CHARMM-style PDB file with segment names, atoms N, HN, CA, C and O in Angstrom:
ATOM      1  N   UNK     1     -36.031 -16.716  23.396  1.00  0.00      PROA
ATOM      2  CA  UNK     1     -36.318 -17.319  24.988  1.00  0.00      PROA
ATOM      3  C   UNK     1     -36.937 -18.640  24.792  1.00  0.00      PROA
ATOM      4  O   UNK     1     -37.318 -19.239  23.786  1.00  0.00      PROA
ATOM      5  N   UNK     2     -36.924 -18.951  26.198  1.00  0.00      PROA
ATOM      6  HN  UNK     2     -36.614 -18.464  27.015  1.00  0.00      PROA
ATOM      7  CA  UNK     2     -37.404 -21.088  25.454  1.00  0.00      PROA
ATOM      8  C   UNK     2     -37.909 -21.050  26.799  1.00  0.00      PROA
ATOM      9  O   UNK     2     -37.887 -20.090  27.569  1.00  0.00      PROA
ATOM     10  N   UNK     3     -38.270 -21.960  26.951  1.00  0.00      PROA
ATOM     11  HN  UNK     3     -38.287 -22.740  26.325  1.00  0.00      PROA
ATOM     12  CA  UNK     3     -39.664 -22.934  28.112  1.00  0.00      PROA
ATOM     13  C   UNK     3     -40.724 -21.896  28.044  1.00  0.00      PROA
ATOM     14  O   UNK     3     -41.446 -21.513  27.124  1.00  0.00      PROA
ATOM     15  N   UNK     4     -40.557 -21.430  29.742  1.00  0.00      PROA
ATOM     16  HN  UNK     4     -39.970 -21.741  30.490  1.00  0.00      PROA
ATOM     17  CA  UNK     4     -42.424 -20.909  29.746  1.00  0.00      PROA
ATOM     18  C   UNK     4     -42.253 -19.195  29.683  1.00  0.00      PROA
ATOM     19  O   UNK     4     -43.135 -18.343  29.788  1.00  0.00      PROA
ATOM     20  N   UNK     5     -41.130 -19.068  29.521  1.00  0.00      PROA
ATOM     21  HN  UNK     5     -40.414 -19.761  29.436  1.00  0.00      PROA
ATOM     22  CA  UNK     5     -41.068 -17.727  29.312  1.00  0.00      PROA
ATOM     23  C   UNK     5     -42.054 -16.797  28.403  1.00  0.00      PROA
ATOM     24  O   UNK     5     -42.709 -15.848  28.835  1.00  0.00      PROA
ATOM     25  N   UNK     6     -42.017 -17.392  26.690  1.00  0.00      PROA
ATOM     26  HN  UNK     6     -41.485 -18.163  26.339  1.00  0.00      PROA
ATOM     27  CA  UNK     6     -43.422 -17.064  25.446  1.00  0.00      PROA
ATOM     28  C   UNK     6     -44.516 -16.990  26.447  1.00  0.00      PROA
ATOM     29  O   UNK     6     -45.100 -15.960  26.783  1.00  0.00      PROA
ATOM     30  N   UNK     7     -44.761 -18.353  26.946  1.00  0.00      PROA
ATOM     31  HN  UNK     7     -44.287 -19.190  26.673  1.00  0.00      PROA
ATOM     32  CA  UNK     7     -46.231 -18.244  27.227  1.00  0.00      PROA
ATOM     33  C   UNK     7     -46.812 -17.053  28.420  1.00  0.00      PROA
ATOM     34  O   UNK     7     -47.791 -16.328  28.245  1.00  0.00      PROA
ATOM     35  N   UNK     8     -46.175 -17.070  29.307  1.00  0.00      PROA
ATOM     36  HN  UNK     8     -45.380 -17.659  29.449  1.00  0.00      PROA
ATOM     37  CA  UNK     8     -46.091 -15.572  30.011  1.00  0.00      PROA
ATOM     38  C   UNK     8     -46.266 -15.000  29.688  1.00  0.00      PROA
ATOM     39  O   UNK     8     -47.334 -14.459  29.976  1.00  0.00      PROA
ATOM     40  N   UNK     9     -45.332 -14.405  28.616  1.00  0.00      PROA
ATOM     41  HN  UNK     9     -44.465 -14.844  28.381  1.00  0.00      PROA
ATOM     42  CA  UNK     9     -45.455 -12.588  27.388  1.00  0.00      PROA
ATOM     43  C   UNK     9     -46.628 -13.356  26.818  1.00  0.00      PROA
ATOM     44  O   UNK     9     -47.502 -12.910  27.562  1.00  0.00      PROA
ATOM     45  N   UNK    10     -47.006 -13.863  26.336  1.00  0.00      PROA
ATOM     46  HN  UNK    10     -46.296 -14.225  25.732  1.00  0.00      PROA
ATOM     47  CA  UNK    10     -47.771 -13.968  25.291  1.00  0.00      PROA
ATOM     48  C   UNK    10     -49.280 -13.790  26.293  1.00  0.00      PROA
ATOM     49  O   UNK    10     -49.737 -12.727  25.873  1.00  0.00      PROA
ATOM     50  N   UNK    11     -49.798 -14.068  26.881  1.00  0.00      PROA
ATOM     51  HN  UNK    11     -49.427 -14.931  27.223  1.00  0.00      PROA
ATOM     52  CA  UNK    11     -51.143 -15.001  27.202  1.00  0.00      PROA
ATOM     53  C   UNK    11     -51.273 -14.094  28.900  1.00  0.00      PROA
ATOM     54  O   UNK    11     -52.212 -14.227  29.685  1.00  0.00      PROA
ATOM     55  N   UNK    12     -49.986 -13.161  29.112  1.00  0.00      PROA
ATOM     56  HN  UNK    12     -49.223 -13.053  28.474  1.00  0.00      PROA
ATOM     57  CA  UNK    12     -49.814 -11.963  30.034  1.00  0.00      PROA
ATOM     58  C   UNK    12     -50.356 -13.200  31.194  1.00  0.00      PROA
ATOM     59  O   UNK    12     -51.522 -13.050  31.560  1.00  0.00      PROA
ATOM     60  N   UNK    13     -49.826 -14.038  31.611  1.00  0.00      PROA
ATOM     61  HN  UNK    13     -48.879 -14.160  31.314  1.00  0.00      PROA
ATOM     62  CA  UNK    13     -50.071 -14.725  32.746  1.00  0.00      PROA
ATOM     63  C   UNK    13     -49.343 -14.371  34.515  1.00  0.00      PROA
ATOM     64  O   UNK    13     -48.513 -15.265  34.681  1.00  0.00      PROA
ATOM     65  N   UNK    14     -49.361 -13.629  35.546  1.00  0.00      PROA
ATOM     66  HN  UNK    14     -50.036 -12.903  35.411  1.00  0.00      PROA
ATOM     67  CA  UNK    14     -49.108 -14.104  36.447  1.00  0.00      PROA
ATOM     68  C   UNK    14     -47.788 -15.137  36.739  1.00  0.00      PROA
ATOM     69  O   UNK    14     -47.906 -16.305  36.369  1.00  0.00      PROA
ATOM     70  N   UNK    15     -46.734 -14.774  37.295  1.00  0.00      PROA
ATOM     71  HN  UNK    15     -46.638 -13.825  37.595  1.00  0.00      PROA
ATOM     72  CA  UNK    15     -45.746 -15.729  37.592  1.00  0.00      PROA
ATOM     73  C   UNK    15     -44.756 -15.381  39.004  1.00  0.00      PROA
ATOM     74  O   UNK    15     -44.576 -14.340  39.636  1.00  0.00      PROA
ATOM     75  N   UNK    16     -44.321 -16.522  39.129  1.00  0.00      PROA
ATOM     76  HN  UNK    16     -44.467 -17.368  38.616  1.00  0.00      PROA
ATOM     77  CA  UNK    16     -43.315 -16.373  39.876  1.00  0.00      PROA
ATOM     78  C   UNK    16     -41.888 -16.809  39.529  1.00  0.00      PROA
ATOM     79  O   UNK    16     -41.812 -17.583  38.575  1.00  0.00      PROA
ATOM     80  N   UNK    17     -40.818 -16.479  40.086  1.00  0.00      PROA
ATOM     81  HN  UNK    17     -40.880 -15.850  40.861  1.00  0.00      PROA
ATOM     82  CA  UNK    17     -39.362 -16.291  39.453  1.00  0.00      PROA
ATOM     83  C   UNK    17     -38.249 -15.376  40.322  1.00  0.00      PROA
ATOM     84  O   UNK    17     -38.358 -14.289  40.888  1.00  0.00      PROA
ATOM     85  N   UNK    18     -37.500 -16.005  40.219  1.00  0.00      PROA
ATOM     86  HN  UNK    18     -37.411 -16.888  39.759  1.00  0.00      PROA
ATOM     87  CA  UNK    18     -36.275 -16.238  41.125  1.00  0.00      PROA
ATOM     88  C   UNK    18     -35.511 -15.366  40.724  1.00  0.00      PROA
ATOM     89  O   UNK    18     -34.804 -15.863  39.848  1.00  0.00      PROA
ATOM     90  N   UNK    19     -35.126 -13.716  40.992  1.00  0.00      PROA
ATOM     91  HN  UNK    19     -35.700 -13.313  41.704  1.00  0.00      PROA
ATOM     92  CA  UNK    19     -35.020 -12.163  41.133  1.00  0.00      PROA
ATOM     93  C   UNK    19     -34.107 -12.238  39.797  1.00  0.00      PROA
ATOM     94  O   UNK    19     -34.328 -11.405  38.918  1.00  0.00      PROA
ATOM     95  N   UNK    20     -33.184 -13.115  39.630  1.00  0.00      PROA
ATOM     96  HN  UNK    20     -33.005 -13.791  40.345  1.00  0.00      PROA
ATOM     97  CA  UNK    20     -32.094 -13.093  38.985  1.00  0.00      PROA
ATOM     98  C   UNK    20     -32.782 -13.356  36.926  1.00  0.00      PROA
ATOM     99  O   UNK    20     -32.392 -12.913  35.846  1.00  0.00      PROA
ATOM    100  N   UNK    21     -33.896 -14.272  37.352  1.00  0.00      PROA
ATOM    101  HN  UNK    21     -34.213 -14.632  38.230  1.00  0.00      PROA
ATOM    102  CA  UNK    21     -34.066 -15.043  35.974  1.00  0.00      PROA
ATOM    103  C   UNK    21     -35.430 -13.480  35.596  1.00  0.00      PROA
ATOM    104  O   UNK    21     -35.854 -13.319  34.452  1.00  0.00      PROA
ATOM    105  N   UNK    22     -35.835 -12.642  36.659  1.00  0.00      PROA
ATOM    106  HN  UNK    22     -35.491 -12.772  37.589  1.00  0.00      PROA
ATOM    107  CA  UNK    22     -36.965 -11.679  36.620  1.00  0.00      PROA
ATOM    108  C   UNK    22     -36.109 -10.606  35.654  1.00  0.00      PROA
ATOM    109  O   UNK    22     -36.465 -10.473  34.483  1.00  0.00      PROA
ATOM    110  N   UNK    23     -35.251 -10.033  36.049  1.00  0.00      PROA
ATOM    111  HN  UNK    23     -34.962 -10.140  37.001  1.00  0.00      PROA
ATOM    112  CA  UNK    23     -34.261  -9.351  35.677  1.00  0.00      PROA
ATOM    113  C   UNK    23     -33.451  -9.432  34.267  1.00  0.00      PROA
ATOM    114  O   UNK    23     -32.808  -8.514  33.759  1.00  0.00      PROA
ATOM    115  N   UNK    24     -33.671 -11.003  33.654  1.00  0.00      PROA
ATOM    116  HN  UNK    24     -34.194 -11.749  34.067  1.00  0.00      PROA
ATOM    117  CA  UNK    24     -33.078 -10.787  32.257  1.00  0.00      PROA
ATOM    118  C   UNK    24     -34.434 -10.330  31.725  1.00  0.00      PROA
ATOM    119  O   UNK    24     -34.175  -9.390  30.973  1.00  0.00      PROA
ATOM    120  N   UNK    25     -36.026 -10.575  31.748  1.00  0.00      PROA
ATOM    121  HN  UNK    25     -36.237 -11.339  32.359  1.00  0.00      PROA
ATOM    122  CA  UNK    25     -36.681 -10.778  30.826  1.00  0.00      PROA
ATOM    123  C   UNK    25     -37.910  -9.507  31.504  1.00  0.00      PROA
ATOM    124  O   UNK    25     -39.110  -9.460  31.234  1.00  0.00      PROA
ATOM    125  N   UNK    26     -37.354  -8.840  32.166  1.00  0.00      PROA
ATOM    126  HN  UNK    26     -36.380  -8.878  32.386  1.00  0.00      PROA
ATOM    127  CA  UNK    26     -38.242  -7.569  32.780  1.00  0.00      PROA
ATOM    128  C   UNK    26     -38.901  -6.927  31.848  1.00  0.00      PROA
ATOM    129  O   UNK    26     -40.128  -6.841  31.785  1.00  0.00      PROA
ATOM    130  N   UNK    27     -37.912  -6.336  30.903  1.00  0.00      PROA
ATOM    131  HN  UNK    27     -36.916  -6.406  30.955  1.00  0.00      PROA
ATOM    132  CA  UNK    27     -38.382  -5.462  29.990  1.00  0.00      PROA
ATOM    133  C   UNK    27     -40.100  -6.168  29.140  1.00  0.00      PROA
ATOM    134  O   UNK    27     -41.029  -5.490  28.701  1.00  0.00      PROA
ATOM    135  N   UNK    28     -40.030  -6.992  29.157  1.00  0.00      PROA
ATOM    136  HN  UNK    28     -39.275  -7.542  29.514  1.00  0.00      PROA
ATOM    137  CA  UNK    28     -40.993  -8.239  28.205  1.00  0.00      PROA
ATOM    138  C   UNK    28     -42.365  -8.679  28.886  1.00  0.00      PROA
ATOM    139  O   UNK    28     -43.352  -9.090  28.277  1.00  0.00      PROA
ATOM    140  N   UNK    29     -42.234  -8.506  30.360  1.00  0.00      PROA
ATOM    141  HN  UNK    29     -41.432  -8.172  30.856  1.00  0.00      PROA
ATOM    142  CA  UNK    29     -44.016  -8.976  30.844  1.00  0.00      PROA
ATOM    143  C   UNK    29     -44.991  -8.039  31.222  1.00  0.00      PROA
ATOM    144  O   UNK    29     -44.885  -6.994  31.864  1.00  0.00      PROA
ATOM    145  N   UNK    30     -45.918  -8.572  30.732  1.00  0.00      PROA
ATOM    146  HN  UNK    30     -46.004  -9.421  30.211  1.00  0.00      PROA
ATOM    147  CA  UNK    30     -47.310  -8.285  30.638  1.00  0.00      PROA
ATOM    148  C   UNK    30     -47.734  -8.227  31.357  1.00  0.00      PROA
ATOM    149  O   UNK    30     -48.550  -7.307  31.285  1.00  0.00      PROA
ATOM    150  N   UNK    31     -47.761  -9.157  33.078  1.00  0.00      PROA
ATOM    151  HN  UNK    31     -47.099  -9.904  33.136  1.00  0.00      PROA
ATOM    152  CA  UNK    31     -48.234  -9.462  34.062  1.00  0.00      PROA
ATOM    153  C   UNK    31     -47.696  -9.468  35.246  1.00  0.00      PROA
ATOM    154  O   UNK    31     -46.545  -9.900  35.196  1.00  0.00      PROA
ATOM    155  N   UNK    32     -48.161  -9.068  36.666  1.00  0.00      PROA
ATOM    156  HN  UNK    32     -49.096  -8.717  36.706  1.00  0.00      PROA
ATOM    157  CA  UNK    32     -47.589  -8.815  37.759  1.00  0.00      PROA
ATOM    158  C   UNK    32     -46.494 -10.328  37.506  1.00  0.00      PROA
ATOM    159  O   UNK    32     -46.700 -11.356  36.861  1.00  0.00      PROA
ATOM    160  N   UNK    33     -45.714 -10.031  38.053  1.00  0.00      PROA
ATOM    161  HN  UNK    33     -45.547  -9.197  38.577  1.00  0.00      PROA
ATOM    162  CA  UNK    33     -44.269 -10.604  38.345  1.00  0.00      PROA
ATOM    163  C   UNK    33     -44.075 -10.651  39.857  1.00  0.00      PROA
ATOM    164  O   UNK    33     -44.130  -9.589  40.477  1.00  0.00      PROA
ATOM    165  N   UNK    34     -43.755 -12.293  40.779  1.00  0.00      PROA
ATOM    166  HN  UNK    34     -43.710 -13.156  40.276  1.00  0.00      PROA
ATOM    167  CA  UNK    34     -43.379 -11.850  42.015  1.00  0.00      PROA
ATOM    168  C   UNK    34     -42.128 -12.230  42.302  1.00  0.00      PROA
ATOM    169  O   UNK    34     -42.109 -13.397  41.911  1.00  0.00      PROA
ATOM    170  N   UNK    35     -40.910 -11.945  42.804  1.00  0.00      PROA
ATOM    171  HN  UNK    35     -40.926 -10.996  43.121  1.00  0.00      PROA
ATOM    172  CA  UNK    35     -39.662 -12.529  42.558  1.00  0.00      PROA
ATOM    173  C   UNK    35     -39.379 -13.021  43.974  1.00  0.00      PROA
ATOM    174  O   UNK    35     -39.741 -12.539  45.048  1.00  0.00      PROA
ATOM    175  N   UNK    36     -38.504 -14.303  43.662  1.00  0.00      PROA
ATOM    176  HN  UNK    36     -38.210 -14.695  42.790  1.00  0.00      PROA
ATOM    177  CA  UNK    36     -37.669 -14.803  45.280  1.00  0.00      PROA
ATOM    178  C   UNK    36     -36.190 -14.720  45.427  1.00  0.00      PROA
ATOM    179  O   UNK    36     -35.705 -14.399  44.342  1.00  0.00      PROA
ATOM    180  N   UNK    37     -35.392 -14.866  46.238  1.00  0.00      PROA
ATOM    181  HN  UNK    37     -35.787 -15.128  47.119  1.00  0.00      PROA
ATOM    182  CA  UNK    37     -33.918 -14.605  45.997  1.00  0.00      PROA
ATOM    183  C   UNK    37     -33.662 -16.801  46.493  1.00  0.00      PROA
ATOM    184  O   UNK    37     -34.268 -17.742  45.980  1.00  0.00      PROA
ATOM    185  N   UNK    38     -32.525 -16.849  47.653  1.00  0.00      PROA
ATOM    186  HN  UNK    38     -32.032 -16.086  48.070  1.00  0.00      PROA
ATOM    187  CA  UNK    38     -31.993 -18.327  47.537  1.00  0.00      PROA
ATOM    188  C   UNK    38     -32.400 -18.639  48.781  1.00  0.00      PROA
ATOM    189  O   UNK    38     -31.680 -19.406  49.420  1.00  0.00      PROA
ATOM    190  N   UNK    39     -33.770 -18.063  49.471  1.00  0.00      PROA
ATOM    191  HN  UNK    39     -34.355 -17.440  48.952  1.00  0.00      PROA
ATOM    192  CA  UNK    39     -34.344 -18.832  50.322  1.00  0.00      PROA
ATOM    193  C   UNK    39     -35.799 -18.917  50.671  1.00  0.00      PROA
ATOM    194  O   UNK    39     -36.665 -18.243  50.112  1.00  0.00      PROA
ATOM    195  N   UNK    40     -36.068 -19.977  51.841  1.00  0.00      PROA
ATOM    196  HN  UNK    40     -35.365 -20.524  52.295  1.00  0.00      PROA
ATOM    197  CA  UNK    40     -37.374 -20.877  51.520  1.00  0.00      PROA
ATOM    198  C   UNK    40     -38.181 -19.640  51.635  1.00  0.00      PROA
ATOM    199  O   UNK    40     -38.988 -19.372  50.745  1.00  0.00      PROA
ATOM    200  N   UNK    41     -37.993 -18.703  52.879  1.00  0.00      PROA
ATOM    201  HN  UNK    41     -37.338 -18.922  53.602  1.00  0.00      PROA
ATOM    202  CA  UNK    41     -39.092 -18.066  52.998  1.00  0.00      PROA
ATOM    203  C   UNK    41     -38.562 -16.614  52.138  1.00  0.00      PROA
ATOM    204  O   UNK    41     -38.527 -15.704  52.966  1.00  0.00      PROA
ATOM    205  N   UNK    42     -38.302 -16.304  51.278  1.00  0.00      PROA
ATOM    206  HN  UNK    42     -38.331 -17.044  50.606  1.00  0.00      PROA
ATOM    207  CA  UNK    42     -38.226 -15.606  49.994  1.00  0.00      PROA
ATOM    208  C   UNK    42     -39.444 -16.446  49.055  1.00  0.00      PROA
ATOM    209  O   UNK    42     -40.417 -15.828  48.623  1.00  0.00      PROA
ATOM    210  N   UNK    43     -39.288 -17.660  48.849  1.00  0.00      PROA
ATOM    211  HN  UNK    43     -38.497 -18.162  49.200  1.00  0.00      PROA
ATOM    212  CA  UNK    43     -39.928 -18.447  47.965  1.00  0.00      PROA
ATOM    213  C   UNK    43     -41.450 -18.308  48.597  1.00  0.00      PROA
ATOM    214  O   UNK    43     -42.524 -17.980  48.093  1.00  0.00      PROA
ATOM    215  N   UNK    44     -41.201 -18.559  49.440  1.00  0.00      PROA
ATOM    216  HN  UNK    44     -40.329 -18.825  49.850  1.00  0.00      PROA
ATOM    217  CA  UNK    44     -42.937 -18.342  50.386  1.00  0.00      PROA
ATOM    218  C   UNK    44     -43.735 -16.948  50.710  1.00  0.00      PROA
ATOM    219  O   UNK    44     -44.880 -16.567  50.952  1.00  0.00      PROA
ATOM    220  N   UNK    45     -42.874 -16.611  50.614  1.00  0.00      PROA
ATOM    221  HN  UNK    45     -41.944 -16.921  50.417  1.00  0.00      PROA
ATOM    222  CA  UNK    45     -43.481 -14.827  50.411  1.00  0.00      PROA
ATOM    223  C   UNK    45     -43.740 -14.064  48.991  1.00  0.00      PROA
ATOM    224  O   UNK    45     -44.207 -12.941  48.801  1.00  0.00      PROA
ATOM    225  N   UNK    46     -43.437 -14.714  48.369  1.00  0.00      PROA
ATOM    226  HN  UNK    46     -43.057 -15.626  48.523  1.00  0.00      PROA
ATOM    227  CA  UNK    46     -43.435 -14.705  46.609  1.00  0.00      PROA
ATOM    228  C   UNK    46     -44.551 -15.690  46.526  1.00  0.00      PROA
ATOM    229  O   UNK    46     -45.335 -15.125  45.763  1.00  0.00      PROA
ATOM    230  N   UNK    47     -44.957 -16.557  46.781  1.00  0.00      PROA
ATOM    231  HN  UNK    47     -44.320 -17.016  47.401  1.00  0.00      PROA
ATOM    232  CA  UNK    47     -46.456 -17.242  46.694  1.00  0.00      PROA
ATOM    233  C   UNK    47     -47.645 -17.109  47.444  1.00  0.00      PROA
ATOM    234  O   UNK    47     -48.823 -17.462  47.391  1.00  0.00      PROA
ATOM    235  N   UNK    48     -46.931 -16.508  48.113  1.00  0.00      PROA
ATOM    236  HN  UNK    48     -45.974 -16.222  48.156  1.00  0.00      PROA
ATOM    237  CA  UNK    48     -48.692 -16.122  49.648  1.00  0.00      PROA
ATOM    238  C   UNK    48     -48.845 -14.370  48.757  1.00  0.00      PROA
ATOM    239  O   UNK    48     -49.939 -13.865  49.005  1.00  0.00      PROA
ATOM    240  N   UNK    49     -48.335 -13.871  48.237  1.00  0.00      PROA
ATOM    241  HN  UNK    49     -47.445 -14.281  48.035  1.00  0.00      PROA
ATOM    242  CA  UNK    49     -48.159 -12.309  47.580  1.00  0.00      PROA
ATOM    243  C   UNK    49     -49.333 -13.265  46.620  1.00  0.00      PROA
ATOM    244  O   UNK    49     -50.532 -13.387  46.871  1.00  0.00      PROA
ATOM    245  N   UNK    50     -48.541 -13.893  45.434  1.00  0.00      PROA
ATOM    246  HN  UNK    50     -47.567 -13.793  45.231  1.00  0.00      PROA
ATOM    247  CA  UNK    50     -49.386 -13.866  43.924  1.00  0.00      PROA
ATOM    248  C   UNK    50     -50.634 -14.760  44.234  1.00  0.00      PROA
ATOM    249  O   UNK    50     -51.542 -14.962  43.427  1.00  0.00      PROA
ATOM    250  N   UNK    51     -50.572 -15.237  45.417  1.00  0.00      PROA
ATOM    251  HN  UNK    51     -49.834 -15.073  46.072  1.00  0.00      PROA
ATOM    252  CA  UNK    51     -51.692 -15.997  45.363  1.00  0.00      PROA
ATOM    253  C   UNK    51     -53.120 -14.614  46.540  1.00  0.00      PROA
ATOM    254  O   UNK    51     -54.298 -14.830  46.258  1.00  0.00      PROA
ATOM    255  N   UNK    52     -53.027 -14.164  46.962  1.00  0.00      PROA
ATOM    256  HN  UNK    52     -52.070 -13.988  47.192  1.00  0.00      PROA
ATOM    257  CA  UNK    52     -53.736 -12.848  47.663  1.00  0.00      PROA
ATOM    258  C   UNK    52     -53.427 -12.101  46.215  1.00  0.00      PROA
ATOM    259  O   UNK    52     -54.216 -11.174  46.031  1.00  0.00      PROA
ATOM    260  N   UNK    53     -52.922 -12.197  45.651  1.00  0.00      PROA
ATOM    261  HN  UNK    53     -52.282 -12.950  45.801  1.00  0.00      PROA
ATOM    262  CA  UNK    53     -53.402 -10.268  44.592  1.00  0.00      PROA
ATOM    263  C   UNK    53     -54.380 -11.593  44.118  1.00  0.00      PROA
ATOM    264  O   UNK    53     -55.546 -11.727  44.490  1.00  0.00      PROA
ATOM    265  N   UNK    54     -53.576 -12.646  43.118  1.00  0.00      PROA
ATOM    266  HN  UNK    54     -52.629 -12.538  42.815  1.00  0.00      PROA
ATOM    267  CA  UNK    54     -54.670 -13.373  41.904  1.00  0.00      PROA
ATOM    268  C   UNK    54     -55.767 -13.896  42.373  1.00  0.00      PROA
ATOM    269  O   UNK    54     -56.660 -14.387  41.682  1.00  0.00      PROA
ATOM    270  N   UNK    55     -55.745 -13.784  44.022  1.00  0.00      PROA
ATOM    271  HN  UNK    55     -55.020 -13.385  44.584  1.00  0.00      PROA
ATOM    272  CA  UNK    55     -57.193 -13.877  44.486  1.00  0.00      PROA
ATOM    273  C   UNK    55     -57.944 -12.501  44.303  1.00  0.00      PROA
ATOM    274  O   UNK    55     -58.977 -12.285  43.668  1.00  0.00      PROA
ATOM    275  N   UNK    56     -57.484 -11.990  44.724  1.00  0.00      PROA
ATOM    276  HN  UNK    56     -56.645 -12.165  45.239  1.00  0.00      PROA
ATOM    277  CA  UNK    56     -58.066 -10.141  44.824  1.00  0.00      PROA
ATOM    278  C   UNK    56     -58.666  -9.788  43.488  1.00  0.00      PROA
ATOM    279  O   UNK    56     -59.809  -9.376  43.289  1.00  0.00      PROA
ATOM    280  N   UNK    57     -57.374 -10.094  42.283  1.00  0.00      PROA
ATOM    281  HN  UNK    57     -56.446 -10.428  42.444  1.00  0.00      PROA
ATOM    282  CA  UNK    57     -58.372  -9.535  41.132  1.00  0.00      PROA
ATOM    283  C   UNK    57     -59.563 -10.389  40.791  1.00  0.00      PROA
ATOM    284  O   UNK    57     -60.612  -9.751  40.709  1.00  0.00      PROA
ATOM    285  N   UNK    58     -59.643 -11.642  40.581  1.00  0.00      PROA
ATOM    286  HN  UNK    58     -58.790 -12.160  40.647  1.00  0.00      PROA
ATOM    287  CA  UNK    58     -61.042 -12.627  40.623  1.00  0.00      PROA
ATOM    288  C   UNK    58     -62.020 -11.871  41.487  1.00  0.00      PROA
ATOM    289  O   UNK    58     -62.998 -11.437  40.879  1.00  0.00      PROA
ATOM    290  N   UNK    59     -61.962 -11.635  42.721  1.00  0.00      PROA
ATOM    291  HN  UNK    59     -61.167 -11.988  43.216  1.00  0.00      PROA
ATOM    292  CA  UNK    59     -62.859 -11.538  43.364  1.00  0.00      PROA
ATOM    293  C   UNK    59     -63.114  -9.934  42.633  1.00  0.00      PROA
ATOM    294  O   UNK    59     -64.245  -9.772  42.176  1.00  0.00      PROA
ATOM    295  N   UNK    60     -62.364  -9.031  42.530  1.00  0.00      PROA
ATOM    296  HN  UNK    60     -61.445  -9.162  42.901  1.00  0.00      PROA
ATOM    297  CA  UNK    60     -63.543  -7.471  41.219  1.00  0.00      PROA
ATOM    298  C   UNK    60     -63.615  -7.785  40.311  1.00  0.00      PROA
ATOM    299  O   UNK    60     -64.323  -7.193  39.496  1.00  0.00      PROA
ATOM    300  N   UNK    61     -62.860  -8.956  39.984  1.00  0.00      PROA
ATOM    301  HN  UNK    61     -62.285  -9.436  40.646  1.00  0.00      PROA
ATOM    302  CA  UNK    61     -63.871  -8.928  38.817  1.00  0.00      PROA
ATOM    303  C   UNK    61     -65.491  -9.750  38.621  1.00  0.00      PROA
ATOM    304  O   UNK    61     -66.526  -9.571  37.979  1.00  0.00      PROA
ATOM    305  N   UNK    62     -64.835 -10.902  39.789  1.00  0.00      PROA
ATOM    306  HN  UNK    62     -63.994 -11.047  40.310  1.00  0.00      PROA
ATOM    307  CA  UNK    62     -66.254 -11.638  39.316  1.00  0.00      PROA
ATOM    308  C   UNK    62     -67.537 -10.400  40.404  1.00  0.00      PROA
ATOM    309  O   UNK    62     -68.617 -10.878  40.752  1.00  0.00      PROA
ATOM    310  N   UNK    63     -67.260  -9.248  40.700  1.00  0.00      PROA
ATOM    311  HN  UNK    63     -66.383  -8.860  40.418  1.00  0.00      PROA
ATOM    312  CA  UNK    63     -67.912  -8.467  41.564  1.00  0.00      PROA
ATOM    313  C   UNK    63     -68.165  -6.878  40.634  1.00  0.00      PROA
ATOM    314  O   UNK    63     -69.133  -6.147  40.844  1.00  0.00      PROA
ATOM    315  N   UNK    64     -67.147  -6.601  39.677  1.00  0.00      PROA
ATOM    316  HN  UNK    64     -66.361  -7.195  39.506  1.00  0.00      PROA
ATOM    317  CA  UNK    64     -67.354  -6.176  39.109  1.00  0.00      PROA
ATOM    318  C   UNK    64     -66.637  -4.241  39.579  1.00  0.00      PROA
ATOM    319  O   UNK    64     -66.962  -3.116  39.201  1.00  0.00      PROA
ATOM    320  N   UNK    65     -65.839  -4.646  40.313  1.00  0.00      PROA
ATOM    321  HN  UNK    65     -65.575  -5.561  40.620  1.00  0.00      PROA
ATOM    322  CA  UNK    65     -65.404  -3.507  40.962  1.00  0.00      PROA
ATOM    323  C   UNK    65     -64.182  -3.006  40.637  1.00  0.00      PROA
ATOM    324  OT1 UNK    65     -63.761  -1.993  41.195  1.00  0.00      PROA
TER     325      UNK     65
END
């Protein structure tokens, strides 16, 4: 593995990536991964979903929920 994938796996970093790349590394991911395809709408949706998910998890951690 090269590039950003090793730190994403090692440090359990939520990430956003193309659906084809996610298919290759799917068994290794230890954190949430949002995927997009070749459209701008898909990429915007993936970013929006990840931002909301991370914000929700941060809120739950801060409130002890």
